N, C-alpha and C positions, 0 to 999 in steps of 0.2 A: 753533480747533477742535482737540480732542485727537486723538492718533493712534488711540486706541480708537474714537472716534466716526467718524473717516475710514474705518477698517477695516470697521466695522459697515455704513456706507453703501455701501462698495464691494461687500461681500458681498450686500447687499440688491439693488443694481443688477444684479449678475451673476445672481442668482436670477430677477429679473424678465425679463431678456433670455432666459435659458434657457427659462423657462416660456412666453414668447411664441413662441419658435422652435418648441418642441415642439407647441404648439397649432396654429400655422400649418402645420407639416409634416403633422400628423395630419389637419387639415381639408382640405388639398390631396389627400391620398391618398383620403379618404372622398369628396370631391367627384368625383375621377376614377372611383372605383368606382361611384358613382351614375350618372355620365354613361355609363359602359360598359353599365350595366343599361338605361338609356334607349335607347341605340343598339341593343342586342340586341332590346328590345321592338319598336322601330320596324322592324327587319329582319324580325321574325316577322310583323308586321302586313302588310308589303309582300309577303312570301312567301305569306301566307294569301290576300290579295286576288288576287294573280296566279294562284295555283293554282286558286282557286275560279272565276276568270273564264274559265279554259280549258275547252273542251268535253270531255266524258267521252271517254276513249281506252281502247283495249284494254290490259289489264294487261301483256301482252307488249310493248307499245310503251313503256310508262312504266317498267317494271322487267323488262327483257329477260332478265336473268340472276339466278341466286341468288347475288348478290355478298356481300361481307363488309361493305360500307358502304352506308348508305342515301344515295342521291344527293340533293343539295340541290334539284335541279329537280323532284323527285318529291313534295316536301312539299306537303301539302294538295291534291294533284292528285286529280281524280275519275277513277276507273278502272272498267272493266267486265270481269267475268271469269265464265266458265262452269265448272261442276263440281258437287260435292256435299260437304256437311258430313260430317266424321268424328264421328258422334254420341258415340263412346266418349271423345273428347278434351275433351268439355264440361267447363269449369272456371269456377267462379264467382269473380269479382273482388269483393273486399270493400272497404268504406270508400271508395267512389267516388261522392259525392253528385251528384245531378242537380238543378239549380235550387234548391240548398240542402236538398233532400230526401234522406235516407239511401237509398242504392240499391245493388243488386248487379248486376254486368254479366255477361252470358253470353259467355265466350270459347271459341272452338273453331277447330280447323284446318279449312280449306276446301280440298279436293283439286281442283285445277284440271284442265281437259281436257288441258293440255300436260304433265301429270305433275309438278306442283309443289304445295307446301302453303302456303297463305296464312293467317296468323293473323288472325281476324276478331272484332271486338267486335260481336256479333250483336244486341245490344239489352240492355235492363235491366228489372228489376222492383223494386218497393219492398223495402227491406231486410227488413222484417218479414214479407214474403210467403213462407210456407213451401211453398206449392204451386207449385214452380218448374217451368217447362216444359222439355222437351228441344229439341233442334234437329232439324228434318226432314232426312232423308237423300235426298230426291228430287233429281234433277238439276235445277239452276236456274241462272239468271243473276243475279249480284249487281252492284250499283253501290255502290262503296265510296270513302271518302276516305282517302287514304294518309297514314300518319304513321310516323316512326321509332319503334322499340320503346323501352321505358323501361329504365332501369338497374335491375338486380336488387338488392333490398335484403336478401335472405336470408329474408324473411318470406313464406311461401307465400300466394298469393291476394291480393296487394296491389299488384302491378305487372303491366303488360301487356308481358310478355317471354317468349320461348320457354323461358327458364330455369325458369319457374314453371308450365310446361305439360307434359303428356305428350309423349313424343317424337313428332315429326311423322311422318305416314305416307309422306311423300315429301320430296325436298329442299326445304327451307324457303325461301320468298321473304323477302328482307330487308325489315324493317318490318312493319306490320300495317295492316289496313283497318277503318275505322268504317263499319258498314253504313248505307247511305242508302236502299237499295231492294232488295227480293228478289223477283224475278219467278218466281212459281210459278203459281198460279191463284187470285186475281189477284195483281198486283204490290203490294208494300207491305211492312210489317214482318212479321217471322216470328210465327207464332201464339204468343200469350201474352207477347210481348216488345214493349217500346216502343223506338222508334228513339233511339239515343243522340245528343243534340244536340252540335254542334260548339261549342267554347268561344268566349266573347265576349272578344276580345282588345282591350286598351286600353293606352295609353302609361303610365298610372299616374303617380305623383307624383315619379318619379325625377329629372326635369329640374329641378323646383322644389327638390328636396333638393340637387341639384348647385349651384344658385345660392346657397343658404343656406350650404353648406359653404365655398364660395369667398369669400363675404362675410365669414365668420368668419376665414378665413385672412388677409384684408386688415385686418380690424378688430383682430386680436390685436396686431400691432406698434404700431398707433396708440394703443391703450389702454396698451401698455407704455411708450411715450414720455411720455404724460401722467403715468403713475404714477412714472416715473423723475424727471421734472421736479419733482414734488411731494416726492420723497425728497431731492433735492439742494437744494431751496430752504432757505436759512438759517432756522433756528428762532429766532424772536425771543423773548427772555425776557419773561415776563409782568410788567409793572410793578406794584409794590405801592404802592397809594395812600398818600401821606404823611398822617400824622395832623395835623389842623389845629392850628396853634399857638395857645396861650391868650393872649389879650390881657392886657397888663400891667395890674395893678390889684388891688384887694382882692377876695378871694373872698367868696362869699355868707355864709360862716360868720363872716368878719371883720366884715362889715357888721352882722350880727345882734348880734355881741358889742358893737359900738360903740353900738348902740341900747340 
């Protein structure tokens, strides 16, 4: 084997090893990312089930202070609060479908009897509905499901966050509430609005993706070994078949001449 051939094979083997290493490392990181997403989903489902299983409690018991962070134990809790809506704060949330149907949600501050302001998703209407109702200002008791506010994306009317609302008329309660029931006369949804359903949480395919990425991380070096063995296997020269020897004797032309 010539030195150039050996050098070429060495470079080929090195490239295969580097490629297999890169694929394995990338697959491990992607597998870990998918696994963390699976764990986060599982934790959300547990929090949802635990919060919804607890009996409704007064808002002052679940969120006693207007703190700066939403407590984990308050996620998906059902709370009851008395007060009145600030009708001037009504803001419509865009691009938030319900059951696959385009919808707009009514967001408004609810001033509680203890002098705080709770941001409430008061219900929704179809997006093409131009005759949108207001929120009543009568004193009432609400039953809400508590959730942390969303991160502001700088586009007004697209996130449930105080940053995209008028200033609250009182110290704001951290988080917001999704209206489940409004007791006026009678209890139920607010006039002209449908109750916003809670999301249907599922684990999704993240665990399956995790297994697939880890299998790729294992398969990459195996494929590389097979590839390297083929590269290092001696190349056998292709034999050129020998031309058959002519039997001694007179040719056909010589025989014909003799006749």
